[in-house]
ROLUM-871528 format. One record per residue (C-alpha): residue in one letter; y, z, x. Coordinates in steps of 0.25 Angstrom, whole numbers, padded with zeros to 4 digits, always signed. Layout:
<atoms>
AYZX;...
</atoms>
This chain:
<atoms>
M+0462+0428+0688;L+0473+0436+0681;K+0469+0447+0671;P+0477+0452+0659;E+0479+0466+0665;E+0486+0460+0676;Y+0498+0459+0667;K+0508+0465+0677;F+0505+0453+0686;F+0509+0444+0675;L+0522+0452+0672;D+0526+0451+0686;Y+0529+0436+0685;V+0538+0437+0672;Y+0552+0434+0675;G+0561+0446+0674;L+0551+0455+0667;I+0556+0470+0665;V+0550+0480+0656;V+0558+0493+0653;D+0556+0506+0645;T+0565+0511+0634;D+0574+0518+0645;A+0576+0504+0652;N+0567+0509+0664;I+0558+0498+0670;I+0544+0498+0666;F+0540+0484+0673;M+0547+0473+0681;S+0540+0460+0684;K+0539+0457+0699;Q+0546+0444+0697;F+0559+0451+0692;A+0558+0463+0702;D+0558+0452+0713;Y+0569+0445+0706;I+0579+0457+0706;D+0573+0462+0719;V+0567+0475+0715;N+0554+0482+0717;Q+0545+0480+0705;D+0538+0493+0706;E+0550+0502+0710;V+0558+0498+0698;V+0548+0503+0687;G+0554+0515+0680;K+0569+0512+0684;P+0580+0509+0674;I+0581+0494+0672;K+0596+0494+0673;E+0595+0500+0687;V+0585+0490+0692;F+0591+0478+0685;P+0606+0480+0681;P+0608+0467+0674;T+0597+0470+0664;K+0600+0471+0649;M+0586+0478+0646;D+0593+0492+0643;K+0602+0486+0633;A+0590+0478+0627;L+0582+0491+0625;D+0593+0497+0616;K+0593+0484+0607;G+0578+0484+0606;E+0578+0469+0603;P+0573+0457+0611;E+0583+0449+0619;I+0579+0435+0621;G+0585+0427+0633;D+0596+0436+0636;F+0604+0433+0649;Y+0609+0442+0660;I+0614+0439+0674;I+0607+0444+0687;E+0614+0440+0700;G+0622+0429+0694;K+0609+0423+0687;A+0608+0422+0672;V+0594+0428+0668;A+0588+0426+0654;S+0579+0437+0649;T+0572+0442+0637;R+0571+0457+0633;V+0560+0462+0623;P+0559+0476+0618;L+0545+0482+0620;R+0540+0490+0608;K+0527+0498+0606;N+0523+0503+0593;G+0537+0499+0588;K+0544+0508+0598;L+0553+0502+0609;V+0546+0505+0623;G+0554+0496+0632;L+0559+0482+0635;M+0555+0470+0642;E+0563+0459+0648;Y+0559+0446+0655;D+0568+0434+0660;L+0568+0420+0655;F+0576+0415+0666;Q+0580+0422+0679;D+0590+0412+0684;T+0599+0400+0680;E+0589+0390+0686;M+0578+0395+0677;L+0587+0394+0665;E+0592+0380+0668;Q+0578+0375+0670;F+0574+0381+0657;I+0586+0374+0650;E+0582+0361+0657;N+0568+0363+0652;Y+0572+0366+0638;I+0581+0354+0637;N+0570+0345+0642;L+0560+0351+0632;D+0570+0350+0621;E+0572+0335+0624;E+0557+0333+0625;I+0556+0340+0611;K+0567+0331+0605;Y+0560+0319+0611;Y+0546+0322+0605;K+0552+0326+0592;E+0559+0312+0591;E+0546+0306+0595;V+0537+0314+0585;Q+0548+0311+0574;K+0546+0296+0577;L+0531+0297+0575;R+0531+0307+0563;S+0543+0303+0555;A+0549+0291+0548;R+0552+0279+0556;Y+0565+0275+0549;S+0578+0282+0545;I+0589+0279+0536;D+0596+0271+0547;N+0585+0261+0545;I+0590+0258+0531;I+0599+0246+0533;G+0611+0243+0525;N+0624+0248+0520;S+0624+0243+0506;Q+0628+0253+0495;A+0613+0253+0491;I+0609+0258+0505;E+0620+0268+0506;T+0615+0274+0493;L+0600+0274+0498;K+0604+0281+0511;K+0611+0292+0503;E+0598+0294+0494;I+0590+0294+0507;R+0599+0305+0513;Y+0599+0313+0500;A+0583+0312+0499;A+0582+0317+0514;R+0589+0330+0511;T+0579+0334+0500;N+0565+0337+0501;S+0561+0331+0488;T+0552+0319+0485;V+0558+0306+0486;L+0555+0293+0479;I+0559+0280+0485;Q+0560+0268+0476;G+0562+0254+0480;E+0557+0240+0480;T+0547+0235+0491;G+0553+0233+0504;S+0566+0240+0501;G+0564+0252+0511;K+0558+0263+0504;E+0550+0268+0516;L+0563+0267+0524;V+0570+0277+0514;A+0558+0286+0515;H+0559+0287+0530;S+0574+0289+0529;V+0572+0301+0520;H+0562+0307+0529;N+0570+0305+0542;L+0583+0311+0535;S+0575+0323+0530;K+0572+0337+0536;R+0558+0332+0537;Y+0562+0320+0547;F+0554+0326+0559;Q+0541+0328+0551;N+0531+0318+0547;F+0534+0306+0538;I+0521+0301+0532;R+0521+0287+0525;I+0511+0282+0515;N+0510+0270+0506;A+0502+0274+0494;A+0499+0259+0491;S+0492+0257+0505;I+0482+0268+0503;P+0469+0265+0496;E+0468+0274+0483;N+0455+0281+0488;L+0463+0286+0500;V+0476+0290+0495;E+0473+0304+0492;S+0467+0306+0506;E+0479+0299+0513;L+0489+0307+0506;F+0482+0321+0505;G+0471+0321+0516;Y+0457+0326+0515;E+0449+0337+0521;P+0436+0335+0530;G+0424+0330+0522;A+0433+0328+0509;F+0426+0314+0507;T+0416+0305+0513;G+0423+0298+0525;A+0433+0309+0527;K+0437+0312+0541;P+0430+0324+0546;K+0443+0332+0549;G+0450+0327+0536;M+0463+0321+0535;K+0477+0324+0533;G+0484+0317+0522;K+0498+0311+0522;F+0504+0323+0515;E+0499+0333+0525;L+0504+0324+0536;A+0518+0324+0530;D+0519+0339+0529;K+0533+0344+0532;G+0537+0329+0532;T+0538+0317+0523;I+0528+0309+0516;F+0532+0295+0511;I+0523+0288+0500;D+0526+0274+0498;E+0522+0266+0485;I+0520+0280+0479;E+0516+0272+0466;E+0503+0268+0472;L+0498+0282+0473;P+0486+0284+0463;L+0488+0293+0451;S+0478+0303+0457;I+0486+0304+0470;Q+0499+0305+0463;V+0494+0319+0457;K+0491+0324+0471;L+0505+0319+0476;L+0511+0326+0464;R+0505+0339+0468;A+0508+0337+0483;I+0523+0336+0478;Q+0523+0348+0468;E+0514+0358+0476;R+0518+0353+0490;E+0503+0353+0494;I+0491+0344+0495;D+0476+0344+0493;K+0468+0336+0503;I+0455+0329+0498;G+0444+0340+0499;G+0454+0351+0502;K+0452+0365+0497;K+0467+0369+0498;S+0480+0363+0496;I+0489+0359+0508;P+0504+0363+0507;I+0513+0352+0512;D+0528+0351+0514;I+0532+0336+0513;R+0543+0327+0508;I+0537+0316+0499;I+0544+0302+0498;C+0538+0291+0490;A+0542+0277+0488;T+0539+0266+0477;N+0543+0252+0474;Q+0538+0254+0459;D+0545+0260+0447;L+0538+0274+0447;E+0544+0277+0433;Q+0537+0265+0427;L+0524+0268+0434;V+0525+0282+0428;R+0527+0276+0414;E+0515+0267+0417;N+0507+0279+0421;K+0505+0274+0435;F+0512+0285+0442;R+0513+0300+0438;K+0525+0304+0431;D+0525+0318+0437;L+0524+0312+0451;Y+0535+0302+0449;Y+0544+0314+0445;R+0540+0322+0458;L+0543+0310+0467;N+0556+0305+0460;V+0564+0317+0465;V+0573+0310+0475;K+0573+0295+0472;I+0578+0284+0482;N+0579+0270+0477;V+0579+0259+0488;P+0588+0247+0484;P+0582+0233+0486;L+0588+0224+0496;R+0593+0215+0485;E+0602+0226+0480;R+0608+0228+0494;R+0609+0214+0500;E+0621+0218+0508;D+0612+0225+0517;I+0604+0213+0521;P+0612+0208+0533;K+0610+0222+0539;I+0596+0223+0536;A+0594+0209+0542;E+0601+0213+0555;Y+0593+0226+0556;T+0580+0219+0554;I+0583+0209+0564;S+0586+0219+0575;I+0573+0226+0572;L+0565+0214+0572;N+0571+0208+0584;N+0563+0219+0592;M+0550+0217+0584;L+0550+0202+0585;G+0556+0200+0599;K+0567+0192+0593;N+0582+0192+0596;I+0588+0189+0583;K+0603+0192+0583;G+0608+0189+0569;I+0605+0182+0556;H+0613+0170+0551;S+0623+0173+0540;K+0617+0162+0531;V+0604+0170+0532;I+0610+0183+0527;E+0616+0176+0515;E+0603+0171+0511;L+0596+0184+0514;M+0607+0191+0505;K+0603+0181+0493;H+0588+0185+0494;D+0582+0195+0484;W+0573+0202+0494;P+0562+0207+0485;G+0555+0213+0497;N+0568+0220+0501;V+0572+0224+0515;R+0557+0222+0519;E+0558+0208+0515;L+0571+0205+0522;Q+0565+0211+0535;N+0553+0202+0534;V+0561+0190+0531;I+0570+0193+0543;E+0558+0195+0552;K+0552+0182+0548;A+0565+0175+0550;M+0566+0181+0564;N+0552+0175+0567;F+0557+0161+0564;A+0571+0163+0571;E+0573+0154+0583;G+0586+0159+0588;N+0593+0173+0588;M+0599+0171+0574;L+0592+0171+0560;R+0595+0159+0553;V+0592+0153+0539;K+0581+0144+0544;D+0574+0157+0549;F+0573+0161+0535;N+0567+0148+0529;F+0555+0156+0523;L+0565+0164+0515;F+0576+0154+0512;A+0567+0141+0510;E+0575+0136+0498;K+0588+0137+0507;C+0582+0128+0518;M+0587+0115+0511;D+0601+0120+0508;P+0610+0110+0516;D+0620+0120+0520;M+0610+0129+0525;A+0603+0118+0533;S+0615+0114+0540;I+0618+0128+0544;E+0604+0131+0549;W+0597+0119+0554;N+0599+0104+0555;N+0586+0099+0550;P+0581+0108+0539;I+0568+0101+0535;E+0563+0102+0549;E+0568+0116+0550;I+0560+0119+0537;K+0548+0113+0543;R+0549+0120+0556;N+0551+0134+0549;A+0540+0131+0539;E+0530+0128+0551;R+0535+0140+0559;E+0533+0149+0547;F+0519+0144+0544;I+0514+0146+0558;I+0519+0160+0558;K+0512+0163+0545;A+0499+0157+0551;L+0501+0166+0564;D+0503+0178+0554;L+0490+0174+0547;N+0482+0174+0560;D+0489+0186+0567;G+0495+0177+0577;N+0482+0171+0582;R+0487+0157+0587;T+0473+0151+0586;K+0470+0155+0572;T+0484+0150+0568;A+0482+0137+0574;E+0469+0135+0566;L+0476+0139+0553;L+0487+0129+0555;K+0477+0118+0559;I+0484+0116+0573;S+0480+0118+0587;R+0483+0131+0594;S+0492+0123+0604;L+0500+0117+0593;L+0502+0130+0586;Y+0508+0135+0599;Q+0517+0123+0600;K+0522+0125+0586;M+0524+0140+0588;K+0533+0137+0600;R+0540+0126+0593;L+0543+0134+0581;N+0547+0147+0590;I+0535+0155+0584;E+0534+0168+0593;Y+0523+0174+0585;K+0520+0189+0588;R+0511+0199+0580;
</atoms>
């Protein structure tokens, strides 16, 4: 077993290790290097380094008295990379040590190859970690080229350049979360955590612990090791709080402090925890009105309303509907196992007339529903009967889309009813048949006849 005092044994294996005194005379040379330049290790001690090894730069390095990292020199036609380090004792220069990083081109090439491979691995894992930790969507997922969307994208890019709190306002289904993702992905924090939380989905008695965490034993039922809150998890990154108006007033006070002081207090904690986060909030309510009604803190509203982004409703950018429909079909084809290649112009006309109170989300749901009804590779008006019911008796539309409108209406109604029954029973065929008061075999016949390929 090797002992510490056997240091000379260790040193003999160091590539190119040489130690000289202030007169550039050799104090020590590793056996590896002595063999490399074909000299006797013991006989060279005390001799000038320049005499034993003419290519050396150690004499010049002594004059400089500064480290030289990765310096190259040539020996017998080979490029060698060395590092030279001044040796000081009690602040006084007493010598110089040199050791080789690479002693031939093959070693250097192997290092470069390893470095490139490692660099590629690091890039790969960075991308994978980013997928896991960051926002799923980017500004490219905001579909449309209307003036309203161009303005929205400008506002997103502006918000991404700042570190200020962002307040996103818009109707339900208009894409507020998509905007929040985009701001984060365009910001300097894009590689850090993007933590999402919906204030309306958390029971009031759990909001504080979810947001700010708690220490071990803070309350009955607390985890033995405590818990980090969403704010602590978002440190160095971004926290997105949707439906901010649903936060209890007591929690609004703690949020205000987190914004102002850049620190949080865990439940049961004895000291504040500093945080560095970007806060993005979203609401579908008029916060100013809620402030007037004393349902939202005025001071918090002003802290949140630094950079405001208004997301336009779909009815104010109807010209984007064709592109959104096309994009939605391309995404849903993979999810639903469909091969829908287009949408009939008459459908687009009707979709453009709709008010879309549920905005983009409603449009996407409508298209998904129609794709489940579709029998061919083109979405037609009959696939949207559930939305255009009042249009089904229009003679012109009937002649374009089908020859027997009454039978078609019956067929689509039966198909939709069976799908809803399947939904209610999570796809269980036996329970669905019982609900519809028909046999299981008849249910399968109807599903085959109506082209129902139900998957959950």
